[in-house]
N, C-alpha and C positions, 0 to 999 in steps of 0.2 A: 674808531670803533663805531659801527652802525648803531643807531638808536633802536631800542626794543619797544615796539608799539603793541598795546593790547589788541586782542582779536577784534573787538567791536570798533576800536578806533581805525583799524585797517579797513574794515568794511565801510565805515563812514567816509574815510579819505578816498577809497576806491570809487564810491558813488559820486563824490565830488569830481573826480577825474572823468568818470563816464559822462556826467552831465556837461562838464566843461568841453570835452571833446565833441560831443554831439552838437553843442551850440556853435562850435567852430567848424562843423561839417567834416570833422576828422573821425577816423575809426579809433575807438578806445582799445587799449590792450586788455588782455584777459586778467582775471584776478590774480592768478599765480604769477604772471609776468610782473604785475604791479608790486606784489609782495617781494618778488625776487629783486626788483629794482631797489626797494628800500633796504633789504638785507645786505645788498652788495655795496651800500654806501651812498646811494644817490639821495640827495636831500629831498624833503617832502615837496617843496615847491616845484622842482624839476620833475619829480615823479607824477605830479598832478597835471602839469601843463604840457608835458611831452606826449605827442600822439604815438600810436603803435608804429614800430619800425617795420616797414614792409619787407626789407631784405632779410630780416630774421624770421619771418613767418614762413613755415614750411608750406609749399604749394605743390599740388599735384601737377605733374607735367601734362598739359592738355594736348599738345601737338606732338606728333611723332616725327622723327627725323626722316630725311629722304633715304638714308641708308637702311633704316629699320623697315621702311615700306618696301624697299627693293628686296631685302632679305626675306620678309614675310611673303612677298609675291613669288619669289623663287622657291621657297619651301612649299607653298601651296601648289605650284606647278609641278614640283617633284612628286608630290603626293596625289596628283591628278584631281585636285579639288577645283570644281568650277566656281568661278567668281562671277556672279550676275549682278548687273546694275538694276536699279528700280525699273528702268524702261524695258529691259529685257524680261524681267519678271512679269511686268504687265502684259507684254506681248505673249508670253507663254500662257498666262491665265486666259487671254482672249482666244488663243488657239484651242485650248482644251477647257471648255466650260465645265464646271463641276456637274456631275450627274446627280440629278434630284431623285431621291427614292420616294416613291409614292407608297404610303402604308397600305397594307391589305385591309379590305373591309372586314370588320369583325362579324363573326357568325352569331346569329341569335340562337336561342335554345333549341328551336325546332330544327334548324339546319345542323346543329351539332348532333342531335339525336339521329337524324337521317344519315349523317356521315358515319356514325357509330354502327348503325344497322348494316350499311353497305360494307363496312370493313369486315364484319363477321361473315 
């Protein structure tokens, strides 16, 4: 039967775990994982001195597989979506420089009055 620790004791033991793992240049586990370790029957010494288990940490997949890239490329080709690299985008920007709009000069009061008279 696992021991029942009061809340403040768990916090205290968790910070001992965090400080110990930082001093050993390891990554400490989260508070919920630490509490789960104790509730599932791990003794206090092992819970404090064991670092985070990397295989159990959920990681976002950062690289896509070759098959996924091929499927994505085929789908974009079917939909006629042009895929441009940065070099191609820079070439297009150099060919078509952006048009600069020059603002119209503002009319003063006399010019507005003359324009109003001509209009009538």
